[in-house]
N, CA, C and O atoms as a GROMACS GRO file, in nm:
protein
  352
    1MET      N    1   9.894  -2.318  -8.415
    1MET     CA    2  10.005  -2.249  -8.356
    1MET      C    3   9.952  -2.136  -8.268
    1MET      O    4   9.866  -2.060  -8.313
    2PRO      N    5  10.001  -2.121  -8.143
    2PRO     CA    6   9.952  -2.015  -8.056
    2PRO      C    7   9.994  -1.878  -8.106
    2PRO      O    8  10.100  -1.861  -8.167
    3LYS      N    9   9.909  -1.780  -8.078
    3LYS     CA   10   9.939  -1.643  -8.118
    3LYS      C   11  10.031  -1.578  -8.015
    3LYS      O   12  10.017  -1.600  -7.895
    4MET      N   13  10.126  -1.501  -8.064
    4MET     CA   14  10.223  -1.435  -7.977
    4MET      C   15  10.157  -1.315  -7.908
    4MET      O   16  10.083  -1.239  -7.970
    5LYS      N   17  10.185  -1.300  -7.778
    5LYS     CA   18  10.136  -1.186  -7.700
    5LYS      C   19  10.256  -1.113  -7.643
    5LYS      O   20  10.348  -1.175  -7.591
    6VAL      N   21  10.255  -0.980  -7.654
    6VAL     CA   22  10.363  -0.897  -7.601
    6VAL      C   23  10.304  -0.775  -7.530
    6VAL      O   24  10.187  -0.741  -7.550
    7VAL      N   25  10.385  -0.711  -7.448
    7VAL     CA   26  10.343  -0.592  -7.374
    7VAL      C   27  10.428  -0.474  -7.419
    7VAL      O   28  10.551  -0.486  -7.429
    8GLY      N   29  10.364  -0.361  -7.447
    8GLY     CA   30  10.435  -0.242  -7.491
    8GLY      C   31  10.364  -0.115  -7.446
    8GLY      O   32  10.262  -0.121  -7.376
    9VAL      N   33  10.418  -0.001  -7.488
    9VAL     CA   34  10.364   0.130  -7.449
    9VAL      C   35  10.312   0.201  -7.573
    9VAL      O   36  10.379   0.204  -7.676
   10VAL      N   37  10.192   0.260  -7.562
   10VAL     CA   38  10.133   0.335  -7.673
   10VAL      C   39  10.209   0.467  -7.687
   10VAL      O   40  10.221   0.542  -7.591
   11LYS      N   41  10.259   0.495  -7.808
   11LYS     CA   42  10.333   0.619  -7.833
   11LYS      C   43  10.252   0.722  -7.909
   11LYS      O   44  10.268   0.842  -7.886
   12THR      N   45  10.164   0.678  -8.001
   12THR     CA   46  10.077   0.773  -8.071
   12THR      C   47   9.937   0.714  -8.082
   12THR      O   48   9.919   0.593  -8.094
   13ASP      N   49   9.839   0.804  -8.078
   13ASP     CA   50   9.700   0.762  -8.095
   13ASP      C   51   9.625   0.858  -8.188
   13ASP      O   52   9.506   0.883  -8.172
   14LYS      N   53   9.697   0.911  -8.286
   14LYS     CA   54   9.640   1.011  -8.375
   14LYS      C   55   9.559   0.952  -8.490
   14LYS      O   56   9.484   1.024  -8.556
   15MET      N   57   9.574   0.823  -8.515
   15MET     CA   58   9.502   0.759  -8.625
   15MET      C   59   9.372   0.696  -8.574
   15MET      O   60   9.363   0.660  -8.457
   16ASN      N   61   9.273   0.684  -8.661
   16ASN     CA   62   9.147   0.623  -8.622
   16ASN      C   63   9.165   0.473  -8.607
   16ASN      O   64   9.210   0.405  -8.700
   17LYS      N   65   9.131   0.420  -8.488
   17LYS     CA   66   9.135   0.278  -8.457
   17LYS      C   67   9.273   0.214  -8.471
   17LYS      O   68   9.284   0.092  -8.480
   18THR      N   69   9.377   0.295  -8.474
   18THR     CA   70   9.513   0.245  -8.486
   18THR      C   71   9.602   0.310  -8.381
   18THR      O   72   9.592   0.431  -8.358
   19ARG      N   73   9.686   0.232  -8.319
   19ARG     CA   74   9.781   0.283  -8.221
   19ARG      C   75   9.920   0.236  -8.259
   19ARG      O   76   9.938   0.127  -8.313
   20ARG      N   77  10.019   0.321  -8.231
   20ARG     CA   78  10.160   0.283  -8.253
   20ARG      C   79  10.216   0.244  -8.118
   20ARG      O   80  10.224   0.327  -8.027
   21VAL      N   81  10.256   0.118  -8.106
   21VAL     CA   82  10.304   0.064  -7.978
   21VAL      C   83  10.451   0.030  -7.991
   21VAL      O   84  10.492  -0.036  -8.087
   22GLU      N   85  10.531   0.074  -7.893
   22GLU     CA   86  10.673   0.043  -7.890
   22GLU      C   87  10.699  -0.062  -7.783
   22GLU      O   88  10.652  -0.051  -7.669
   23ILE      N   89  10.775  -0.165  -7.821
   23ILE     CA   90  10.811  -0.273  -7.730
   23ILE      C   91  10.960  -0.261  -7.701
   23ILE      O   92  11.042  -0.292  -7.788
   24PRO      N   93  10.997  -0.215  -7.579
   24PRO     CA   94  11.140  -0.200  -7.547
   24PRO      C   95  11.204  -0.336  -7.515
   24PRO      O   96  11.137  -0.426  -7.464
   25ARG      N   97  11.332  -0.349  -7.544
   25ARG     CA   98  11.405  -0.471  -7.510
   25ARG      C   99  11.554  -0.440  -7.501
   25ARG      O  100  11.601  -0.340  -7.556
   26LEU      N  101  11.627  -0.525  -7.431
   26LEU     CA  102  11.771  -0.514  -7.422
   26LEU      C  103  11.833  -0.620  -7.512
   26LEU      O  104  11.792  -0.736  -7.512
   27MET      N  105  11.932  -0.579  -7.589
   27MET     CA  106  11.998  -0.668  -7.683
   27MET      C  107  12.147  -0.670  -7.650
   27MET      O  108  12.207  -0.565  -7.629
   28LYS      N  109  12.206  -0.787  -7.646
   28LYS     CA  110  12.348  -0.797  -7.617
   28LYS      C  111  12.427  -0.776  -7.746
   28LYS      O  112  12.406  -0.846  -7.845
   29TYR      N  113  12.518  -0.678  -7.743
   29TYR     CA  114  12.601  -0.650  -7.859
   29TYR      C  115  12.701  -0.764  -7.874
   29TYR      O  116  12.773  -0.795  -7.779
   30PRO      N  117  12.707  -0.828  -7.994
   30PRO     CA  118  12.787  -0.949  -8.009
   30PRO      C  119  12.936  -0.935  -7.980
   30PRO      O  120  12.996  -1.020  -7.914
   31LYS      N  121  12.997  -0.828  -8.030
   31LYS     CA  122  13.143  -0.817  -8.020
   31LYS      C  123  13.190  -0.784  -7.878
   31LYS      O  124  13.283  -0.846  -7.827
   32TYR      N  125  13.125  -0.685  -7.815
   32TYR     CA  126  13.173  -0.636  -7.687
   32TYR      C  127  13.095  -0.691  -7.567
   32TYR      O  128  13.142  -0.680  -7.454
   33GLY      N  129  12.980  -0.748  -7.591
   33GLY     CA  130  12.901  -0.804  -7.483
   33GLY      C  131  12.823  -0.701  -7.403
   33GLY      O  132  12.764  -0.734  -7.300
   34LYS      N  133  12.822  -0.576  -7.450
   34LYS     CA  134  12.749  -0.470  -7.382
   34LYS      C  135  12.600  -0.479  -7.418
   34LYS      O  136  12.566  -0.513  -7.531
   35TYR      N  137  12.513  -0.449  -7.321
   35TYR     CA  138  12.370  -0.450  -7.347
   35TYR      C  139  12.327  -0.314  -7.402
   35TYR      O  140  12.362  -0.210  -7.346
   36VAL      N  141  12.250  -0.317  -7.510
   36VAL     CA  142  12.207  -0.196  -7.578
   36VAL      C  143  12.054  -0.194  -7.581
   36VAL      O  144  11.990  -0.296  -7.606
   37LYS      N  145  11.996  -0.077  -7.553
   37LYS     CA  146  11.850  -0.063  -7.560
   37LYS      C  147  11.807  -0.067  -7.706
   37LYS      O  148  11.869  -0.006  -7.793
   38SER      N  149  11.699  -0.138  -7.732
   38SER     CA  150  11.644  -0.147  -7.865
   38SER      C  151  11.492  -0.144  -7.853
   38SER      O  152  11.439  -0.160  -7.743
   39ARG      N  153  11.423  -0.123  -7.962
   39ARG     CA  154  11.277  -0.121  -7.957
   39ARG      C  155  11.220  -0.178  -8.086
   39ARG      O  156  11.284  -0.176  -8.192
   40THR      N  157  11.099  -0.228  -8.075
   40THR     CA  158  11.024  -0.277  -8.189
   40THR      C  159  10.896  -0.196  -8.196
   40THR      O  160  10.831  -0.174  -8.094
   41VAL      N  161  10.859  -0.150  -8.315
   41VAL     CA  162  10.739  -0.070  -8.333
   41VAL      C  163  10.634  -0.156  -8.402
   41VAL      O  164  10.659  -0.216  -8.506
   42CYS      N  165  10.513  -0.160  -8.342
   42CYS     CA  166  10.402  -0.235  -8.398
   42CYS      C  167  10.282  -0.141  -8.414
   42CYS      O  168  10.258  -0.055  -8.330
   43TYR      N  169  10.209  -0.158  -8.522
   43TYR     CA  170  10.084  -0.086  -8.541
   43TYR      C  171   9.972  -0.178  -8.499
   43TYR      O  172   9.961  -0.291  -8.548
   44VAL      N  173   9.888  -0.130  -8.407
   44VAL     CA  174   9.789  -0.214  -8.340
   44VAL      C  175   9.648  -0.165  -8.371
   44VAL      O  176   9.622  -0.044  -8.374
   45HIS      N  177   9.557  -0.260  -8.393
   45HIS     CA  178   9.417  -0.227  -8.416
   45HIS      C  179   9.346  -0.214  -8.282
   45HIS      O  180   9.345  -0.309  -8.203
   46ASP      N  181   9.287  -0.098  -8.255
   46ASP     CA  182   9.212  -0.072  -8.132
   46ASP      C  183   9.069  -0.036  -8.174
   46ASP      O  184   9.040   0.080  -8.202
   47GLU      N  185   8.982  -0.135  -8.177
   47GLU     CA  186   8.847  -0.119  -8.231
   47GLU      C  187   8.767  -0.011  -8.157
   47GLU      O  188   8.701   0.070  -8.222
   48ASN      N  189   8.772  -0.010  -8.024
   48ASN     CA  190   8.691   0.084  -7.947
   48ASN      C  191   8.764   0.212  -7.909
   48ASN      O  192   8.709   0.297  -7.840
   49GLU      N  193   8.886   0.227  -7.954
   49GLU     CA  194   8.970   0.343  -7.926
   49GLU      C  195   8.977   0.371  -7.775
   49GLU      O  196   8.952   0.482  -7.730
   50GLU      N  197   9.012   0.267  -7.698
   50GLU     CA  198   9.018   0.276  -7.552
   50GLU      C  199   9.150   0.330  -7.502
   50GLU      O  200   9.154   0.398  -7.399
   51SER      N  201   9.258   0.302  -7.573
   51SER     CA  202   9.391   0.337  -7.524
   51SER      C  203   9.430   0.479  -7.565
   51SER      O  204   9.384   0.532  -7.666
   52VAL      N  205   9.518   0.538  -7.482
   52VAL     CA  206   9.571   0.672  -7.511
   52VAL      C  207   9.722   0.666  -7.496
   52VAL      O  208   9.777   0.564  -7.455
   53VAL      N  209   9.789   0.775  -7.530
   53VAL     CA  210   9.934   0.782  -7.523
   53VAL      C  211   9.980   0.758  -7.379
   53VAL      O  212   9.928   0.819  -7.286
   54GLY      N  213  10.079   0.671  -7.363
   54GLY     CA  214  10.135   0.642  -7.232
   54GLY      C  215  10.080   0.516  -7.167
   54GLY      O  216  10.136   0.469  -7.068
   55ASP      N  217   9.971   0.461  -7.220
   55ASP     CA  218   9.916   0.338  -7.164
   55ASP      C  219  10.008   0.219  -7.192
   55ASP      O  220  10.068   0.211  -7.299
   56THR      N  221  10.017   0.128  -7.096
   56THR     CA  222  10.087   0.002  -7.117
   56THR      C  223   9.981  -0.100  -7.158
   56THR      O  224   9.884  -0.122  -7.086
   57VAL      N  225   9.999  -0.161  -7.275
   57VAL     CA  226   9.897  -0.249  -7.330
   57VAL      C  227   9.954  -0.386  -7.364
   57VAL      O  228  10.074  -0.402  -7.388
   58GLU      N  229   9.864  -0.485  -7.367
   58GLU     CA  230   9.901  -0.619  -7.414
   58GLU      C  231   9.840  -0.634  -7.553
   58GLU      O  232   9.722  -0.609  -7.574
   59ILE      N  233   9.923  -0.677  -7.649
   59ILE     CA  234   9.876  -0.694  -7.786
   59ILE      C  235   9.897  -0.837  -7.830
   59ILE      O  236   9.981  -0.910  -7.777
   60GLU      N  237   9.817  -0.878  -7.930
   60GLU     CA  238   9.819  -1.015  -7.977
   60GLU      C  239   9.829  -1.015  -8.130
   60GLU      O  240   9.771  -0.931  -8.198
   61GLU      N  241   9.902  -1.110  -8.181
   61GLU     CA  242   9.919  -1.128  -8.323
   61GLU      C  243   9.784  -1.163  -8.387
   61GLU      O  244   9.702  -1.231  -8.326
   62CYS      N  245   9.761  -1.117  -8.508
   62CYS     CA  246   9.639  -1.152  -8.580
   62CYS      C  247   9.666  -1.150  -8.730
   62CYS      O  248   9.778  -1.124  -8.774
   63ARG      N  249   9.565  -1.178  -8.807
   63ARG     CA  250   9.581  -1.175  -8.952
   63ARG      C  251   9.609  -1.031  -8.997
   63ARG      O  252   9.577  -0.938  -8.923
   64PRO      N  253   9.667  -1.011  -9.115
   64PRO     CA  254   9.692  -0.874  -9.161
   64PRO      C  255   9.563  -0.796  -9.180
   64PRO      O  256   9.474  -0.838  -9.254
   65LEU      N  257   9.552  -0.684  -9.111
   65LEU     CA  258   9.433  -0.600  -9.121
   65LEU      C  259   9.453  -0.487  -9.222
   65LEU      O  260   9.356  -0.434  -9.275
   66SER      N  261   9.577  -0.451  -9.247
   66SER     CA  262   9.611  -0.352  -9.347
   66SER      C  263   9.758  -0.374  -9.384
   66SER      O  264   9.815  -0.477  -9.349
   67LYS      N  265   9.817  -0.280  -9.454
   67LYS     CA  266   9.956  -0.296  -9.497
   67LYS      C  267  10.050  -0.309  -9.378
   67LYS      O  268  10.146  -0.386  -9.383
   68MET      N  269  10.025  -0.235  -9.269
   68MET     CA  270  10.118  -0.235  -9.156
   68MET      C  271  10.059  -0.294  -9.028
   68MET      O  272  10.135  -0.324  -8.936
   69LYS      N  273   9.927  -0.311  -9.019
   69LYS     CA  274   9.865  -0.360  -8.896
   69LYS      C  275   9.854  -0.512  -8.897
   69LYS      O  276   9.784  -0.570  -8.980
   70HIS      N  277   9.926  -0.576  -8.802
   70HIS     CA  278   9.921  -0.722  -8.788
   70HIS      C  279   9.900  -0.761  -8.642
   70HIS      O  280   9.920  -0.876  -8.604
   71TRP      N  281   9.858  -0.665  -8.561
   71TRP     CA  282   9.840  -0.686  -8.418
   71TRP      C  283   9.705  -0.632  -8.375
   71TRP      O  284   9.652  -0.540  -8.438
   72ARG      N  285   9.649  -0.689  -8.268
   72ARG     CA  286   9.521  -0.646  -8.214
   72ARG      C  287   9.536  -0.622  -8.064
   72ARG      O  288   9.606  -0.697  -7.995
   73LEU      N  289   9.471  -0.517  -8.014
   73LEU     CA  290   9.476  -0.484  -7.871
   73LEU      C  291   9.397  -0.587  -7.792
   73LEU      O  292   9.280  -0.611  -7.820
   74THR      N  293   9.462  -0.649  -7.692
   74THR     CA  294   9.395  -0.747  -7.607
   74THR      C  295   9.340  -0.681  -7.482
   74THR      O  296   9.220  -0.692  -7.453
   75LYS      N  297   9.428  -0.612  -7.407
   75LYS     CA  298   9.383  -0.543  -7.286
   75LYS      C  299   9.480  -0.432  -7.250
   75LYS      O  300   9.594  -0.429  -7.295
   76ILE      N  301   9.431  -0.341  -7.166
   76ILE     CA  302   9.514  -0.233  -7.115
   76ILE      C  303   9.566  -0.279  -6.979
   76ILE      O  304   9.488  -0.301  -6.886
   77VAL      N  305   9.698  -0.293  -6.968
   77VAL     CA  306   9.760  -0.340  -6.844
   77VAL      C  307   9.763  -0.228  -6.741
   77VAL      O  308   9.730  -0.251  -6.624
   78LYS      N  309   9.803  -0.107  -6.783
   78LYS     CA  310   9.815   0.007  -6.691
   78LYS      C  311   9.780   0.134  -6.766
   78LYS      O  312   9.833   0.160  -6.874
   79LYS      N  313   9.692   0.214  -6.708
   79LYS     CA  314   9.654   0.341  -6.768
   79LYS      C  315   9.764   0.445  -6.743
   79LYS      O  316   9.836   0.437  -6.643
   80ALA      N  317   9.776   0.541  -6.833
   80ALA     CA  318   9.874   0.648  -6.819
   80ALA      C  319   9.830   0.745  -6.710
   80ALA      O  320   9.711   0.771  -6.693
   81GLU      N  321   9.927   0.798  -6.637
   81GLU     CA  322   9.898   0.897  -6.534
   81GLU      C  323   9.887   1.034  -6.598
   81GLU      O  324   9.978   1.078  -6.669
   82ILE      N  325   9.776   1.102  -6.573
   82ILE     CA  326   9.754   1.235  -6.629
   82ILE      C  327   9.796   1.337  -6.523
   82ILE      O  328   9.746   1.335  -6.411
   83ILE      N  329   9.887   1.425  -6.560
   83ILE     CA  330   9.936   1.527  -6.468
   83ILE      C  331   9.871   1.660  -6.503
   83ILE      O  332   9.881   1.707  -6.616
   84ASP      N  333   9.804   1.719  -6.406
   84ASP     CA  334   9.737   1.846  -6.426
   84ASP      C  335   9.832   1.958  -6.382
   84ASP      O  336   9.868   1.966  -6.264
   85ILE      N  337   9.872   2.043  -6.475
   85ILE     CA  338   9.968   2.150  -6.449
   85ILE      C  339   9.905   2.264  -6.368
   85ILE      O  340   9.974   2.329  -6.290
   86GLU      N  341   9.776   2.289  -6.387
   86GLU     CA  342   9.710   2.402  -6.324
   86GLU      C  343   9.693   2.385  -6.173
   86GLU      O  344   9.670   2.484  -6.104
   87GLU      N  345   9.703   2.264  -6.119
   87GLU     CA  346   9.686   2.241  -5.976
   87GLU      C  347   9.798   2.302  -5.893
   87GLU      O  348   9.777   2.336  -5.777
   88LYS      N  349   9.916   2.317  -5.951
   88LYS     CA  350  10.031   2.372  -5.878
   88LYS      C  351  10.018   2.518  -5.865
   88LYS      O  352  10.105   2.582  -5.807
   0.00000   0.00000   0.00000
């Protein structure tokens, strides 16, 4: 069976080799038909600690690595833009 791949945004990078990635999606509300924003939170294994907060990453399903980690970082799609406040 092929492994599922999804794209999300890194929200926290405070843990060693672990990132919290949020996957945004739109869900249609059954009764009224209105689209509602929803999100899925995944804990991702980042072996080399390459990603930082704000990066858009591609993650892949893998075997359970811990109680909450079931995903592995495949690649960084887009790096986060760093804004320097002192330049202004």
